[in-house]
C-alpha positions, 0 to 999 in steps of 0.5 A, a space after each residue: 171932285 165933289 161939289 154941292 151947289 145951292 140955289 133958290 135963295 133971295 129976298 121975300 116978305 114975312 109970310 112968304 115962301 122959298 124953295 131951296 135946291 142943292 145939286 150934288 155932283 162928283 159922288 152919289 149921296 143916295 145912301 147917305 143923309 143930307 141936310 141944311 144948316 144956316 148962319 145968321 150974322 153974328 151967330 153960329 151955324 145951326 142945324 135946320 133939317 136933315 133927311 136920311 138916305 135910306 129910310 128918308 126919315 126927316 128931322 127938324 130944328 124946333 124953330 122951323 118945324 111945321 114950316 119947313 120941309 126937306 125932301 130929296 130926289 135921289 135920281 137927280 142927286 138933289 136935296 130941297 128945302 121948302 120954306 113956308 111962313 117965313 119970318 125975319 128971324 129965318 134970315 141967314 145964309 143957308 148951307 147944304 151938307 152931305 154925309 160921305 160915309 155912314 154916321 150915327 147922328 145928323 145934327 152937328 157940323 162934324 157929322 157932315 163931310 161935304 158943304 155947299 157955298 151957301 145961299 142968302 135968304 133974307 126975310 123982310 118984316 
């Protein structure tokens, strides 16, 4: 049974940092892209960042570029999201996602096959 479990969320002040982790089990995802999405209250789930499984190429939403860094440790089947210079507008539930097969794109919910349960990130002003 495939599971993605996020951890590392919490409450931080604006300007602070958090490091999210997503540990996968039940299947190895080293060959496929993994990513992070977030959903704020009253908003749709939106793309945050993704990292390809082969080249390691990363892509970021404009709103987090230069502040967030996605990385992965394939030996641990884990993906990370380092979040720096956090802003109140970053407050959301953050979801880890993984592609279970080859896909051409990485930016939409439909492009991912597996999802974690989410971890809350709250940034106070």
